C-alpha positions in Angstrom: 167.3 126.7 79.3 167.9 130.2 78.0 167.2 131.4 74.5 170.7 130.6 73.2 170.6 127.1 74.5 167.1 126.6 72.8 168.5 127.9 69.5 171.5 125.5 69.7 169.2 122.6 70.6 167.0 123.5 67.6 170.0 123.5 65.3 171.4 120.3 66.8 174.5 122.0 68.1 173.8 121.8 71.9 176.4 119.6 73.7 173.7 117.7 75.6 171.5 117.2 72.5 171.5 113.9 70.5 170.0 113.1 67.2 169.8 109.4 68.1 166.0 109.5 68.6 165.5 110.8 65.1 164.7 108.3 62.3 166.0 108.3 58.8 162.7 108.9 57.0 164.3 108.1 53.7 165.6 104.6 54.5 164.1 101.5 53.0 163.5 100.1 56.4 161.3 103.0 57.4 159.4 102.8 54.2 158.7 99.1 54.7 157.5 99.7 58.3 155.2 102.5 57.1 153.8 100.4 54.3 153.0 97.6 56.8 151.4 100.0 59.2 149.2 101.4 56.4 148.0 98.0 55.3 147.2 97.0 58.9 145.4 100.2 59.8 143.5 101.2 56.6 140.3 102.0 58.4 142.0 104.1 61.0 144.0 106.2 58.4 140.9 106.7 56.2 138.8 107.8 59.2 141.4 110.4 60.2 141.7 111.8 56.7 138.0 111.9 56.0 137.4 113.7 59.3 140.2 116.1 58.5 138.8 116.7 55.0 135.2 117.5 56.3 136.6 119.9 59.0 138.7 121.7 56.4 135.7 122.0 54.1 133.6 123.4 57.0 131.1 120.7 56.9 132.0 119.5 60.4 132.7 121.9 63.1 135.3 121.1 65.8 133.5 121.2 69.2 134.7 121.7 72.8 135.9 118.7 74.9 132.9 116.7 76.0 134.3 116.2 79.5 135.9 119.5 80.5 134.9 122.0 77.8 138.4 122.8 76.6 138.3 124.5 73.2 141.4 122.7 71.9 139.8 119.4 71.1 140.6 116.3 69.1 138.3 113.9 67.4 138.1 110.4 69.0 136.8 107.6 66.8 135.1 104.8 68.7 134.4 103.0 65.4 136.7 103.6 62.4 133.9 102.3 60.1 132.0 105.5 61.0 134.6 108.2 60.4 132.3 111.2 60.9 131.0 110.0 64.3 133.5 111.3 66.8 133.7 112.3 70.4 135.5 115.6 70.9 138.1 115.5 73.6 141.0 117.6 74.8 144.5 116.0 74.5 144.5 115.0 78.2 141.2 113.2 78.1 141.9 111.7 74.7 145.2 110.3 76.0 143.6 108.9 79.2 141.0 107.1 77.1 143.7 105.4 75.0 145.6 104.5 78.1 142.5 102.9 79.6 142.4 105.4 82.6 139.1 106.8 81.4 136.2 105.6 79.4 133.5 107.6 77.8 130.8 105.6 79.6 132.0 106.9 83.0 131.4 110.5 81.8 127.9 109.9 80.7 
């Protein structure tokens, strides 16, 4: 894909591009789904925000991936009740843990 095709795709004018995958974030149906998700996952959402807050304030420092040492790491919560206790993993290893391909016990 050349530069012009990327520009058209970004603007939604490319002939092979479809907006079908996009959701209407203003619809009542979306708001209801989001409200249900928030109620079902309060601990998860609070843990993410608390970790984000402490990183932003500089009280927690983002570390390298515990498995491969990649500097672009994400915090993985094993217990959402302990939001500041995280394992630092790169996107690939974090994804593999959630897919069940990898466990943190195998690494240690």
